[in-house]
N, C-alpha and C positions, 0 to 999 in steps of 0.2 A: 779672696773674694766669691769665688763660687761656693767657700763651705757655708754664705751666709743661705744656702739653697737647701742645707741640709734640714731634715725634720726636728732635729733639736733645737734649731732656732726658731723653729715656726711654731712653738706651744705657747698658748694664749696667758699672758698674766690674770692673775685673779680679777674680777671684776669687768674683764672684756666683754663687750656686747655683741654677742652671737648674729646681732642685724647688721654686721660690719661686713660678715662673709658673704652675703648674696651679691652686693657690688664687685666683688674681685671677682666671683664667679661669671656675673656677666659680663664683665671685662673680657674674658676668655670667649665665651660663648657667643658675644653678640660678634667678634671676629669670626670666628671659622663658619657662622653661620653664612657667611657670605656665598657660601656651598649651593644654597638654594636660588640664589641668582642668576646663574649661569646662564638660563634660558635667554635673558635680555641681550647678552651681547653672541648665542649661539648661531644665528645666520650668518652674522660677521665672519664667525669661523669657516662657517660653511664655504661661504664664498672666498676667503681669504686660500684655504687649502684644496677648494675644490672638490669635495669629497661630499658622502652622505650624510644624512641626516643622522645615521648609526653609528658613523665612524667617529663624530663629534660628542655622539652621546656618549661612547664609553668612556671618554676622559672621567664625567661623571661617575661613571659604573666604578671604574679604577680605584677614584677616591673613596666611594660609597665602600667599596670591597677591602682597600687597606684602612678604612676606619674601622672597620669590625675586627679585621684582623689583627690590627695593632693592640685596639682596644683589649681583644683577649689575649695576645702574648704578653703586654706591657701591666697588664692589671695587679698581677701580685708585684709588680717592681714599682707601680704607683702608690700600692698600698706601704710598701716596706720604704719608701723613699721621700715619701708625705707631696703634697699638692704643691706646693712652691717650686722643687725640682720640676715635676711634672709638668707643671703650665710651661717653665723654662723652655722645657724641652719641645714643647706641642709650638711655643711660639716661633723656635728656632727652624722647625720642620714646615711649619705653615708661610713662613716667609721665603725660605727656601726655595718653597714649590712654587712659589707666583715668579721670582726670579729666573729658575730653572725654563718655565714654562715660558718665560716672554722671551726666552734665548731661542727656543723652539719656533715662535711664530716669527721671530724677526729672522730667523734663518729657513723659514717654512720647512721644518723639520717637525713632521707632528708626531713622533715617536717622541721627542723630546719634552712635548706637551705632556705625552703620557707619563712621563718619568717624573716629569716637574710637577704640575698641577696633581695629577694622577696618584703616583706613588708617594712620591715625598710629601706633598701637600695632604694625602690620605692619612699619611703617619702623623703628620701633627692634628688633625682630624680626631684620630682616634684615643689618642692621648691626652688632649686637650678636653676632648668631650667628659672622659669618666674622670678628669684631675678632681675635679671640686664636688662628685657626686657623693662618695663616702666621707668625705669632710662635712656636707651642709646635714645628712641622715643621723650624724653624730651631734653636730650642733641642736638638732631640730629631733629629738628623739620623740617627741609631744605631737610634734606633725611633719610626717617626712612628705607626706603629698605636697604640703605647701613650702615646704622648703625646697623640692626637687625641681617643684615647678618654676620658683623665682628662676634658679640658676638656669634651667633647660628651656626657658620661655624666651632669653636671649637667643639659642641658637636658633628658634623659631624667626626671630625679630632681625636677623641678622641682615636678610635680604630686603626687609623694610626701608634700611639703611643704605644698604650696598646697591638695588635696581636704581633709584634715583640717582645715586653719585655714581653710579658705572656712566648711565646716559651721559651725565653732565661731562663726566670726565672725558668722553669718547669724543663728544662735541667741540669740548675744548683742545684736543688734542689733533681732533681732522673737523675743521669748519666746514667742508662740505657734507658733511655727515647731518639728515636731519632727522631727528628721532620721531617727529612728526609724519614721515613719508614709509609707507610700508616698503615701499622698493629699496629703500637707503642702506646701506651696509656701510661700517667704517672700516678705515683704511689699515692694513697690517701694521704700519708704523703706531697710529693711533692703538692700537689693540695692544701693540709692545708695553706703551707707555700706560697704558691701564694697570697691567698685571705688574709691571715695577712699582708705581704709586700706591698701589694694593697691597702688595706684601713691605714695604718698606712702614707705610702707615699703620698696618694691623700689628706689626712688630711692638710700635711704640705703644700701642693702646695695651696689648696683651702683658708689658712688664707693669702697667698699673696691679692688674690682677696678683702679679708675679709679689710685688711689692709687698702686698695688702693681706692675702691668704694667712690665715692661723688655725693650727688644730687645736682642740679642749684639751684641756688636762686629762687625764686618764680618769680621775675620780671625780671629775665634772657633770653635773646633772643640772636640767633647769629649774630654777625655785617652784616649787611645788608640785614638780612632776612625781609620780608614784608609776613607776614599771608594772604594777600589778593591772593596773585599767588598762594596759595595751593589750595583756591576755586574753581581756574579757570579750574582745573583739572577734569574729569569725576568719577562722584561717591564718589568725597573727600569732606570733609565737614570741615566747622570752628566751628561749631556747637559741642557739648557733649553729652554724652547719658551715664546714669550712668550703672553699671555691674547687677544691678536688670530689670532695663528697657530694656537693650539689651535684656534678655531672653523673654521677650515679641515682639519682633520683628521677621518676618519671614527671613530677612538677616541673623540674628546669624544661624538660624539652617538649613537656607542653605549652608553656609559657615561650618558648624558643619558637613552637609554631604560630602561636597568636600574634608574637610581636612580627614573626615574618609576613603573615597575610595582612596584617595592617598596614605593614609599611610597604608590602608590595602594590598594593591597592592605590595608596598614595603619592607615592612616590614619582611613577611614570608618568601621572598625571603633574605633579608639580615640574618635573625636569623638562615638560612641555607648555607650561602654561602661558606665555606668552603668545605663540605661535596659535593655541589652541583657541583661543579667543576669538582670535582674529578668523580662523579656519570655519568656527562654528556660525559666525553671521557673515560667511564671504557669497555673494552674488552676481553670477555671471564676472568671477574673475575679479571681483571689486570687493574687500572687506568692508565692513561699515565699521568696523572695530581699527583705528588707527595703532600706529607703532607704539606712540605715546602713552595711548589710552591701555595700551597694552601692558606695558612697562608699569603702568599705576594699577592695573590688575595682579599682578606681580606683588609688587607692594601690600595691595590688600590683602590678598593671600598669605601674606607674612606674616601681617598684623594680627590675622585670624589664627595661624598658626602658634603666633606667638601667646596672644590669648586664650586660647585650647588648651596650653601646655600646662597654664594658671590657672584658668579657672576649672576646668575638669579635675586637675590633679588635684585640687583643692578640695573638690567636691568629693573626691574619694576617699578622704579624711573622715567625710561623714556619712556615706552610704556603703563604702566598701570596693575594695579593686576589683574582685569579681564582677560585680553587679555593673560598674562604670565601665568594664571592657565589652559587657554584654550591650551597654550602649553603642560604644564605639564599633562593635560591628554588624550586630544587628540593624541597628537604624542607616548604619552606614552602605546596609545592600540594597535598602529602599532607597537610599539618596542615589546611588547611582545609578538605579535604574531609572530614575528620573531625568536623571542628566541625561542618560541616554535617548530616552524616548521625547522627552519635551525639552528638553535643554536648551534648544535653539529656537524656542519660540519668543524669547523674549531676551533681552541680555539682561534686565536685572532677576530674571527668574535664574538663570545661568550664574550669575555671580551669587547670588544666594545660597543657592546648591553648590557650589565650588567652596564657598567660604565656610561652609558646614562643613564638608566633610575635610576641610584641612584643619579646622578645628578639633575634629575628632583622631586626625594622623596627629597632631601636636600632642593632644593630652596621653595618646597612646604610649608618646615617647617619655612623656614627664611622669607617667604613674609608674613605670613600669622598673625604676630602682625602691619605689616604695614597695609594690609588689612582691620584689623579692627581699626586702627587707621586713616585711609581712611573713614569710614565706622561710626564709633562712638564718632572720637576725643580722645583725649590725656586724658579725666578727670580720669578714671577709665580702662583704656586700659590695665594694668597688671590683673586687677581681671577680667574683661572679656575675656582676654586671659587664664587666668587661667582656667576658665569655660569652652572655646572652646578645650581645651587640653583633656576633656574627651572622646572625639572624637579619641583620640590618645590611648585610655584606652581599649575604645571597640574596635578597630583596632590592639590593642596588643592581645587580644583575637583571635579576628579572622582570621588574617592573619595566625601565626604559627598554628592556628588549621586547616586551608583549607590545608597548606601544608603538614603538620606532618600529618593530616590525611591521605589524598591520599597517602603518602610515605609509611606508617605503614602498609594500603591495600595493597602496593605492594611487600612489601618483606625484611630484615634485612638490616641495615645500612651497607654499606660496600658491597653488592652486587645489587644496584639499579641502573638503567643506562638511558640515557635522554627520554625514554619514559615513565618512571614512575612521571614525573615531568608536561610532557603534560595538563593532567586536571586541574592542579592547576594554571598553567599558563595561560591557556583559559578561568577558572574560574575570574582570575583577568583583563582579558580583558573585560568582562563584568562590573566587579566592578567598572573601570575608566570609564567606558561610563556613567553609574550613575552620578559619579563625575562631567563629562561633562556637562551634563544636568542642573544639581544642580547650577553649575557655569554660565550657562547663564542664570539663573532666580534671579540671585539678582538683585536688584535695593537699590536707594538710601534709608536710614533709615526716615518716614515719622516725620514733625515737631512735631508732638504730644508726640513723645518719647524723646526731646531736653531737656535740663539742662537749666532752667532761663537764660539769658542771663549776664553776668558779665563784660562787657566790656573790658576782656581782648582778650589773642589770644588763650587760650585754651590748653596754656604752663604752668598755674597756680599748683603749687603742693599741691593741696586742699586737707583739709583730706575727704578720703574716705566713712567716717561713714554719713555723709550728703548725701552721696549721694542714699547711702544706704534706709535711710530713704524717698528720693524723688519716689522711686520707687513702694512706697505704698501708695501713694496719690491718 
């Protein structure tokens, strides 16, 4: 039965519609996107384990670190074995992470939550995140930004589903828990059953993606597509670079810095989103924003995170990858400064600034695979993408540590105000400035790193092992 997961059984027959692939990718990304909803039950975990914000924030950081590391290590394996097997492995690790995490909550062993949701779940995140990307780019060589945006928007939208679902499940499992009460926290038993329910439910949904994903035949291309039109755009190549050779180029590492800066600035805020909006509008110890409204804010951020992944990535097909990153980083600096200076003056202004910031954050993720395709071709773009996601791992540590470090020094959760966030927000302005400069320095990859010409259009589904060997010559 497991042989059905092999690449040879996933090649699409003639006439297969490429528009059936994005839903399969969405089934994976919507599930693993739950990682963005951890702030909804963060305070409940703090109360259950009786630890600091940083100690619970570490769970999120471990998951993001393992996402990047597993994507980097398994990138070539994913290319060799195909998206179906990769998606199945991802589903197994993701579900196992929830189940082991639930055991840690039940026994009050925080290290098991680190091991389960952080380590195992993080591996599922990494493999699941990259599993459809290379396949989508090969199905949509004419619109790579649109294609990756369609799939990766699901990762940003995962919290839009998980946030209200988690609140409802916690209320169901613990009738004493009141989402509308800022001081209410769910019981340990409710948290246990929340993790069990999510783990099993997500596994079933991810199997839909496993069953429906396909790879194009080696000689397939869209009707009317001319590869020569791609080369006419700035920074876009029709050549190919192996994953091993990509690591030797300056452009790869500059793009690594760009992604690191964009993610660091967004991820620290996103991980803290629910308590942050309550703290910004706290007066005399009482917040004008309820817990339920804060949970709705997390869902709204998820909507803009998701929409930005599709809208901004699709826009990059028109104006180019480099210009769109100048928007993400340059305008982002202005928005973070405004959030720090005037964000507390009106709830609507705070929400507007945060939503646009998160749309840039999501857009940065969705655009980067197309940026890689432009610079390095399609030959091993999935493996290169996996290696680049180590920037996400580093940002997963840096972002929450910066924010939580400043907040822990300011006071206890539930007592903070907008002023406590200003040092972290101004730090993020500086981080974005570094990314802005790095993006300006990105140039086309020199020809000495290109693979030997094969006479194709760069869309061949060639075995990646040979490319790894070529990087050692």
